[in-house]
C-alpha positions in Angstrom: 71.3 91.2 155.3 75.2 91.8 153.5 76.4 88.8 151.3 79.1 87.1 152.5 80.8 85.4 149.3 83.6 82.4 149.6 87.1 83.4 148.5 86.8 81.2 145.5 83.6 81.9 143.8 84.0 86.1 144.3 88.4 85.4 143.1 85.6 83.7 140.1 83.5 86.3 139.7 86.4 89.4 139.2 88.0 86.4 136.8 85.4 86.4 134.7 84.6 90.1 134.6 87.8 90.9 134.5 87.8 88.3 131.3 84.6 89.8 130.1 86.2 93.7 129.8 89.0 92.3 128.4 87.2 90.8 125.7 85.4 93.6 124.8 88.5 95.9 125.1 90.2 93.8 122.7 87.2 93.9 120.3 86.7 97.9 120.2 90.5 97.7 119.6 90.5 95.5 116.3 87.3 97.5 115.4 89.7 100.0 115.6 92.4 99.3 113.8 90.6 97.5 111.3 88.3 100.8 110.4 91.7 102.8 110.3 93.2 100.3 107.3 89.4 101.5 105.4 89.2 103.6 103.0 86.1 104.6 100.6 86.7 106.9 98.1 86.4 108.3 94.6 88.5 107.6 91.1 88.3 108.7 87.8 90.4 109.9 85.2 90.8 110.1 81.4 91.6 106.3 79.2 93.0 104.8 76.4 91.7 102.4 75.0 92.8 100.2 71.6 90.7 97.0 69.5 93.8 94.8 68.5 91.5 91.6 66.4 94.1 91.4 64.3 96.7 93.5 63.1 97.0 91.9 59.7 93.2 92.1 58.5 91.9 95.5 60.8 93.1 98.8 61.2 92.4 100.0 64.5 93.6 103.2 66.3 93.5 104.8 69.9 91.5 106.9 71.4 90.6 108.8 74.5 87.3 108.3 76.6 87.0 108.9 81.0 86.0 106.1 83.9 84.7 107.5 87.0 83.5 105.9 90.1 83.7 104.6 94.2 86.4 103.1 95.6 87.1 101.1 98.6 90.8 100.6 100.2 91.6 98.0 102.1 95.8 97.8 104.3 95.6 94.3 105.5 99.2 95.1 106.9 101.3 98.0 106.5 102.7 97.2 103.2 99.8 95.3 101.3 96.6 96.0 100.9 93.7 95.1 98.1 91.6 98.1 96.1 88.3 97.5 94.4 85.9 99.9 92.4 83.3 100.5 90.7 82.6 102.9 88.4 80.8 103.9 84.9 83.6 104.3 81.2 83.3 105.5 78.1 85.8 103.9 75.9 86.6 105.2 72.2 88.7 103.7 69.5 88.2 103.7 65.6 88.0 100.0 63.8 88.8 100.4 59.5 88.4 104.4 60.4 84.6 103.8 62.6 84.7 105.2 65.3 83.7 102.9 68.0 82.1 104.4 71.6 81.7 101.5 74.5 80.0 102.1 78.1 80.7 100.0 80.8 80.6 99.1 84.1 83.8 98.4 85.3 84.4 96.6 88.4 88.7 96.1 89.0 89.9 93.8 92.3 93.2 95.0 92.4 96.4 93.6 95.2 98.0 96.2 96.3 101.5 96.6 97.7 102.5 99.5 99.3 106.0 101.0 99.2 105.7 104.0 102.3 108.2 106.9 102.2 106.6 107.9 105.0 103.2 106.9 106.7 101.0 108.5 104.4 103.7 109.1 101.9 105.1 106.6 99.4 104.7 104.1 95.6 102.8 101.4 95.0 102.2 98.3 93.2 99.2 96.5 92.0 98.0 94.2 89.7 94.6 92.0 89.5 91.5 91.0 87.4 88.8 93.4 86.0 85.3 92.6 84.9 83.9 94.9 82.2 79.8 95.1 81.9 78.4 96.1 78.8 75.4 99.2 79.2 76.1 101.6 76.3 73.6 98.6 74.2 70.2 99.6 73.4 68.2 96.5 75.8 69.9 98.7 78.7 68.4 101.4 80.6 69.4 102.6 83.2 66.0 103.7 84.5 64.7 99.4 84.0 65.4 97.5 87.0 64.5 94.5 85.0 68.2 95.0 82.1 70.1 94.9 85.2 69.6 90.9 85.6 70.5 90.7 81.9 73.3 92.9 81.9 75.5 92.4 85.4 76.3 88.4 84.6 79.7 86.8 85.1 79.1 84.7 81.4 78.8 88.2 79.4 81.0 90.1 81.0 85.3 91.1 79.6 87.4 89.7 81.6 91.2 91.5 81.8 93.7 92.7 83.9 95.3 95.1 85.6 98.9 96.4 85.3 99.3 98.9 87.9 101.1 101.9 89.6 101.0 105.0 91.8 102.1 107.6 93.4 100.3 108.0 97.6 101.1 111.8 97.9 99.3 112.1 101.3 96.5 109.6 102.9 93.6 111.0 101.3 95.4 111.8 98.1 96.5 109.0 95.0 97.3 109.1 91.1 97.7 106.3 89.7 98.2 105.0 85.7 96.7 100.6 85.0 97.6 99.5 82.0 94.6 96.7 81.1 94.6 94.4 79.3 91.4 92.4 78.2 91.2 88.5 77.7 88.0 88.3 76.5 84.7 87.8 77.4 84.4 85.4 80.6 82.6 83.0 78.8 84.1 82.7 75.6 87.6 82.2 77.5 87.5 78.9 79.1 87.1 77.8 75.0 90.0 80.4 73.7 92.1 78.9 76.1 91.5 75.3 75.4 91.7 76.3 71.8 95.5 77.9 72.3 97.2 74.9 73.7 96.0 72.4 71.6 97.3 75.0 68.3 100.6 75.6 70.8 99.4 79.8 70.5 98.8 82.2 72.4 95.2 84.1 73.9 95.6 87.3 71.5 94.0 89.8 74.2 91.0 91.1 72.6 92.0 95.7 74.1 93.7 97.4 75.9 93.3 100.0 77.6 95.0 102.6 80.4 94.2 104.6 82.5 95.4 107.8 84.3 93.4 108.0 87.5 93.6 110.9 90.5 91.8 109.4 93.8 90.2 111.0 96.2 89.5 109.2 99.5 87.8 109.5 102.8 
């Protein structure tokens, strides 16, 4: 025998199904919109670095190195986004005539302001913190997992602040430049800040680095 629902029950069933359908469609729309704002890529290029310890006591010179690694860009709004990366970096400089070479794994996290000329092209401004982990020491081996725990500790990282500008030539291709101002080892920041405050002086940067980058996004 056919089953007859009262009109109110039938109406409730239709409404519930409609609400569920609309909710599912809305979730897919949000996920699709979010996915369109996320881009993975590869970033790399040359860098120019200099150790700045004490200009009166130490003679320091700039040197040229390189960096390369994966990057992730997320557009939160059409004009605002964030970009992170994790790349291998080699820096070269001279202190009192002696060459200094550092090998780091660098993790920057920048906020981006996107000033677009059209849908895919424009310029951007970026700024944010950066953490560098030294992987050039004798105690670090790429094929020894036990050394990773000892190396990648926040208190052992070098803390810097980035200031960047770049050109978005297309949806998948960007050129940029970043000035990274080294502040101190992360574990020393608090002590140096307190000492600077007590002495009424500013914290002197430990190093500076200029990166010229090419970014390919997928």
